[in-house]
BAPALUM-206852 format. One record per atom (N, C-alpha, C, CB): residue in three letters; x, y, z; atom name. Coordinates in nm, 2 decimals, always signed. Each point is the difference from the previous one (the first is absolute). Glycine has a CB too. Layout:
N
REC  rest       X       Y       Z  atom
REC   ALA       X       Y       Z    CA
...
// end
This chain:
66
REC  rest       X       Y       Z  atom
REC   MET   -1.17   -0.30   -2.80     N
REC   MET   +0.00   +0.09   +0.11    CA
REC   MET   -0.04   -0.01   +0.13     C
REC   MET   -0.01   +0.11   -0.18    CB
REC   LEU   -0.04   -0.19   +0.23     N
REC   LEU   +0.01   -0.05   +0.15    CA
REC   LEU   +0.14   -0.03   +0.05     C
REC   LEU   -0.23   -0.12   -0.03    CB
REC   LYS   +0.29   +0.07   -0.09     N
REC   LYS   +0.12   -0.14   +0.03    CA
REC   LYS   +0.15   +0.12   +0.05     C
REC   LYS   -0.12   -0.26   -0.26    CB
REC   THR   +0.06   +0.35   +0.09     N
REC   THR   +0.17   +0.11   +0.07    CA
REC   THR   -0.06   +0.16   +0.13     C
REC   THR   +0.17   -0.02   -0.36    CB
REC   MET   -0.30   -0.01   +0.37     N
REC   MET   -0.05   +0.06   +0.18    CA
REC   MET   +0.06   -0.07   +0.09     C
REC   MET   -0.25   +0.05   -0.04    CB
REC   LEU   +0.20   -0.20   +0.07     N
REC   LEU   +0.08   -0.06   +0.15    CA
REC   LEU   +0.18   -0.02   -0.09     C
REC   LEU   -0.29   -0.20   +0.16    CB
REC   ASN   +0.35   +0.21   -0.25     N
REC   ASN   +0.15   +0.03   -0.03    CA
REC   ASN   +0.02   +0.10   +0.10     C
REC   ASN   +0.01   -0.04   -0.24    CB
REC   GLY   -0.09   +0.10   +0.21     N
REC   GLY   +0.09   +0.16   +0.03    CA
REC   GLY   +0.00   -0.04   +0.12     C
REC   GLY   -0.07   +0.21   -0.15    CB
REC   LEU   -0.10   -0.20   +0.23     N
REC   LEU   +0.03   -0.07   +0.21    CA
REC   LEU   +0.10   +0.04   +0.05     C
REC   LEU   -0.06   -0.20   -0.01    CB
REC   VAL   +0.04   -0.01   -0.07     N
REC   VAL   +0.14   +0.00   +0.04    CA
REC   VAL   +0.10   -0.01   +0.00     C
REC   VAL   -0.08   -0.01   +0.02    CB
REC   LEU   +0.12   +0.12   -0.15     N
REC   LEU   +0.20   +0.08   +0.04    CA
REC   LEU   +0.01   +0.14   +0.05     C
REC   LEU   +0.10   -0.11   -0.21    CB
REC   TYR   -0.32   +0.13   +0.21     N
REC   TYR   +0.04   +0.12   +0.20    CA
REC   TYR   +0.02   -0.06   +0.06     C
REC   TYR   -0.13   +0.16   +0.04    CB
REC   GLY   +0.07   -0.28   -0.01     N
REC   GLY   +0.04   -0.04   +0.10    CA
REC   GLY   +0.09   -0.09   +0.10     C
REC   GLY   -0.15   +0.08   -0.10    CB
REC   LEU   +0.25   -0.11   +0.00     N
REC   LEU   +0.13   -0.05   -0.03    CA
REC   LEU   +0.15   +0.11   -0.01     C
REC   LEU   -0.17   -0.17   -0.13    CB
REC   ARG   +0.09   +0.27   +0.13     N
REC   ARG   +0.05   +0.13   +0.02    CA
REC   ARG   +0.02   +0.00   +0.10     C
REC   ARG   -0.08   +0.10   -0.12    CB
REC   ARG   +0.01   +0.00   +0.17     N
REC   ARG   -0.07   +0.03   +0.13    CA
REC   ARG   +0.07   -0.09   +0.11     C
REC   ARG   -0.23   +0.06   -0.11    CB
REC   LEU   +0.24   -0.17   +0.08     N
REC   LEU   +0.09   -0.09   +0.09    CA
REC   LEU   +0.08   +0.01   +0.03     C
REC   LEU   -0.05   -0.09   -0.06    CB
REC   LYS   +0.14   +0.16   +0.03     N
REC   LYS   +0.14   +0.05   -0.05    CA
REC   LYS   -0.04   +0.09   +0.09     C
REC   LYS   +0.09   -0.05   -0.24    CB
REC   GLU   -0.14   +0.17   +0.28     N
REC   GLU   +0.04   +0.02   +0.07    CA
REC   GLU   -0.04   -0.01   +0.20     C
REC   GLU   +0.06   +0.08   -0.27    CB
REC   PRO   +0.00   -0.03   +0.31     N
REC   PRO   +0.00   +0.00   +0.19    CA
REC   PRO   -0.09   +0.07   +0.06     C
REC   PRO   +0.22   -0.01   +0.01    CB
REC   SER   -0.31   +0.08   -0.08     N
REC   SER   -0.08   +0.09   +0.08    CA
REC   SER   -0.19   -0.09   -0.03     C
REC   SER   +0.24   +0.28   -0.06    CB
REC   THR   -0.21   -0.36   -0.08     N
REC   THR   -0.10   -0.14   +0.00    CA
REC   THR   +0.02   -0.06   +0.14     C
REC   THR   +0.03   -0.06   -0.26    CB
REC   TRP   +0.12   -0.07   +0.26     N
REC   TRP   -0.03   -0.01   +0.07    CA
REC   TRP   -0.04   -0.03   +0.17     C
REC   TRP   +0.05   +0.04   -0.22    CB
REC   SER   +0.03   +0.09   +0.23     N
REC   SER   -0.05   +0.07   +0.16    CA
REC   SER   -0.13   +0.05   +0.01     C
REC   SER   +0.22   +0.09   +0.04    CB
REC   GLY   -0.33   -0.07   -0.17     N
REC   GLY   -0.08   +0.04   +0.02    CA
REC   GLY   -0.12   -0.19   +0.04     C
REC   GLY   +0.12   +0.30   -0.17    CB
REC   LEU   -0.09   -0.42   +0.09     N
REC   LEU   -0.04   -0.06   -0.05    CA
REC   LEU   +0.00   -0.10   +0.19     C
REC   LEU   +0.08   +0.07   -0.34    CB
REC   THR   +0.03   -0.01   +0.40     N
REC   THR   +0.06   -0.04   +0.09    CA
REC   THR   -0.10   +0.09   +0.13     C
REC   THR   +0.27   -0.04   -0.16    CB
REC   LEU   -0.31   +0.15   +0.15     N
REC   LEU   -0.09   +0.04   +0.07    CA
REC   LEU   -0.10   -0.02   +0.01     C
REC   LEU   +0.10   +0.10   -0.01    CB
REC   GLY   -0.16   -0.16   -0.12     N
REC   GLY   -0.17   +0.00   -0.02    CA
REC   GLY   -0.02   -0.13   +0.02     C
REC   GLY   -0.06   +0.18   -0.18    CB
REC   LEU   +0.14   -0.25   +0.20     N
REC   LEU   -0.03   -0.13   +0.12    CA
REC   LEU   +0.05   +0.00   +0.03     C
REC   LEU   -0.07   -0.11   -0.01    CB
REC   THR   +0.10   +0.21   +0.11     N
REC   THR   +0.10   +0.03   +0.11    CA
REC   THR   -0.18   +0.06   +0.07     C
REC   THR   +0.35   +0.08   -0.10    CB
REC   ALA   -0.45   -0.04   +0.08     N
REC   ALA   -0.11   +0.12   -0.01    CA
REC   ALA   -0.10   -0.11   +0.06     C
REC   ALA   +0.07   +0.18   -0.24    CB
REC   LEU   -0.05   -0.29   +0.11     N
REC   LEU   -0.10   -0.08   -0.02    CA
REC   LEU   +0.03   -0.13   +0.11     C
REC   LEU   -0.04   +0.10   -0.28    CB
REC   GLY   +0.17   -0.15   +0.29     N
REC   GLY   +0.01   -0.08   +0.13    CA
REC   GLY   -0.04   +0.07   +0.21     C
REC   GLY   +0.21   -0.12   -0.24    CB
REC   MET   -0.25   +0.18   +0.18     N
REC   MET   -0.04   +0.15   +0.16    CA
REC   MET   -0.14   -0.11   +0.02     C
REC   MET   +0.09   +0.38   -0.08    CB
REC   HIS   -0.17   -0.41   +0.00     N
REC   HIS   -0.17   -0.09   +0.07    CA
REC   HIS   +0.06   -0.10   +0.03     C
REC   HIS   -0.22   +0.05   -0.14    CB
REC   VAL   +0.33   -0.10   +0.13     N
REC   VAL   +0.06   -0.21   +0.00    CA
REC   VAL   -0.05   +0.01   +0.21     C
REC   VAL   +0.37   -0.07   -0.28    CB
REC   SER   -0.31   +0.09   +0.29     N
REC   SER   -0.07   +0.11   +0.19    CA
REC   SER   +0.14   +0.05   +0.11     C
REC   SER   -0.26   -0.21   +0.06    CB
REC   PRO   +0.10   +0.27   -0.03     N
REC   PRO   +0.04   +0.15   +0.07    CA
REC   PRO   +0.14   -0.09   +0.08     C
REC   PRO   -0.30   +0.19   +0.06    CB
REC   GLU   +0.31   -0.23   -0.04     N
REC   GLU   +0.14   -0.12   +0.12    CA
REC   GLU   +0.16   +0.06   -0.08     C
REC   GLU   -0.19   -0.32   +0.02    CB
REC   LEU   +0.19   +0.25   -0.17     N
REC   LEU   +0.07   +0.08   -0.05    CA
REC   LEU   +0.02   +0.14   -0.07     C
REC   LEU   +0.00   -0.18   +0.04    CB
REC   THR   -0.06   +0.22   -0.04     N
REC   THR   -0.01   +0.17   -0.09    CA
REC   THR   +0.17   +0.03   +0.02     C
REC   THR   -0.30   +0.13   +0.09    CB
REC   GLY   +0.33   -0.11   +0.00     N
REC   GLY   +0.11   +0.08   +0.01    CA
REC   GLY   +0.11   -0.08   -0.06     C
REC   GLY   -0.08   +0.12   +0.20    CB
REC   CYS   +0.05   -0.23   -0.15     N
REC   CYS   +0.17   -0.12   -0.17    CA
REC   CYS   -0.06   +0.03   -0.08     C
REC   CYS   +0.11   -0.26   +0.04    CB
REC   ILE   -0.19   +0.23   -0.09     N
REC   ILE   -0.05   +0.00   -0.16    CA
REC   ILE   +0.07   +0.15   -0.05     C
REC   ILE   -0.28   -0.16   +0.03    CB
REC   GLN   +0.22   +0.29   +0.07     N
REC   GLN   +0.03   +0.13   -0.04    CA
REC   GLN   +0.18   +0.00   +0.04     C
REC   GLN   -0.29   +0.11   +0.05    CB
REC   THR   +0.33   -0.16   +0.04     N
REC   THR   +0.20   +0.03   -0.05    CA
REC   THR   +0.08   -0.06   -0.08     C
REC   THR   +0.01   +0.05   +0.19    CB
REC   ILE   -0.16   -0.19   -0.24     N
REC   ILE   +0.11   -0.11   -0.07    CA
REC   ILE   +0.01   +0.05   -0.17     C
REC   ILE   -0.07   -0.25   +0.18    CB
REC   GLY   -0.07   +0.27   -0.17     N
REC   GLY   -0.01   +0.14   -0.19    CA
REC   GLY   +0.05   +0.17   +0.04     C
REC   GLY   -0.28   -0.13   -0.13    CB
REC   ILE   +0.31   +0.15   +0.28     N
REC   ILE   +0.02   +0.18   -0.14    CA
REC   ILE   +0.15   -0.09   +0.07     C
REC   ILE   -0.23   +0.37   -0.03    CB
REC   GLY   +0.28   -0.44   +0.08     N
REC   GLY   +0.14   +0.03   -0.03    CA
REC   GLY   +0.02   -0.15   -0.09     C
REC   GLY   +0.08   +0.17   +0.25    CB
REC   SER   -0.12   -0.19   -0.30     N
REC   SER   +0.07   -0.10   -0.16    CA
REC   SER   -0.05   +0.13   -0.09     C
REC   SER   -0.06   -0.35   +0.03    CB
REC   ALA   -0.04   +0.43   +0.02     N
REC   ALA   +0.04   +0.09   -0.15    CA
REC   ALA   +0.12   +0.13   -0.02     C
REC   ALA   -0.26   -0.04   -0.02    CB
REC   GLY   +0.27   +0.02   +0.13     N
REC   GLY   +0.14   +0.12   +0.05    CA
REC   GLY   +0.13   -0.09   -0.03     C
REC   GLY   -0.12   +0.15   +0.23    CB
REC   LEU   +0.09   -0.29   -0.26     N
REC   LEU   +0.09   -0.09   -0.01    CA
REC   LEU   +0.02   -0.03   -0.12     C
REC   LEU   -0.06   -0.08   +0.19    CB
REC   ILE   -0.05   +0.11   -0.26     N
REC   ILE   +0.04   +0.00   -0.17    CA
REC   ILE   +0.03   +0.10   -0.12     C
REC   ILE   -0.12   -0.14   +0.06    CB
REC   THR   +0.02   +0.28   +0.00     N
REC   THR   +0.04   +0.11   -0.03    CA
REC   THR   +0.15   +0.00   +0.06     C
REC   THR   -0.25   +0.10   +0.00    CB
REC   PHE   +0.34   -0.12   +0.09     N
REC   PHE   +0.15   +0.03   -0.02    CA
REC   PHE   +0.03   -0.14   -0.04     C
REC   PHE   +0.05   +0.19   +0.17    CB
REC   CYS   -0.02   -0.30   -0.19     N
REC   CYS   +0.06   -0.06   -0.09    CA
REC   CYS   -0.05   -0.03   -0.20     C
REC   CYS   +0.05   -0.09   +0.29    CB
REC   LEU   -0.16   +0.16   -0.27     N
REC   LEU   -0.03   +0.01   -0.15    CA
REC   LEU   +0.06   +0.19   -0.07     C
REC   LEU   -0.27   -0.24   +0.06    CB
REC   PRO   +0.38   +0.21   -0.21     N
REC   PRO   +0.02   +0.18   -0.02    CA
REC   PRO   -0.14   +0.04   -0.05     C
REC   PRO   +0.28   +0.01   -0.09    CB
REC   ASP   -0.29   +0.10   +0.01     N
REC   ASP   -0.04   +0.09   +0.03    CA
REC   ASP   -0.01   -0.01   -0.16     C
REC   ASP   +0.07   +0.11   +0.25    CB
REC   SER   -0.06   -0.23   -0.42     N
REC   SER   +0.03   +0.02   -0.08    CA
REC   SER   +0.09   -0.11   -0.04     C
REC   SER   -0.05   +0.22   +0.05    CB
REC   PHE   -0.05   -0.31   -0.10     N
REC   PHE   +0.11   -0.15   +0.00    CA
REC   PHE   +0.10   +0.04   -0.17     C
REC   PHE   -0.24   -0.27   +0.16    CB
REC   SER   +0.36   +0.23   -0.27     N
REC   SER   +0.09   +0.00   -0.07    CA
REC   SER   -0.09   -0.11   -0.10     C
REC   SER   +0.25   +0.09   +0.16    CB
REC   ARG   -0.28   -0.02   -0.27     N
REC   ARG   -0.03   -0.16   -0.05    CA
REC   ARG   +0.15   -0.01   -0.10     C
REC   ARG   -0.34   -0.01   -0.03    CB
// end
């Protein structure tokens, strides 16, 4: 039963990785974590993170063909 549940969670996660919103969310989440690294780099980290999220959203299709 545990193996079935873990397989289901892995499949769920893999399906989510095919969605642009997942990649944008991960990028923005990592950007938020990076804001605590250095106060001097906060603006640069935010700009790179938000720009990366926008680029990911722009480049990836809304749905993938199988």
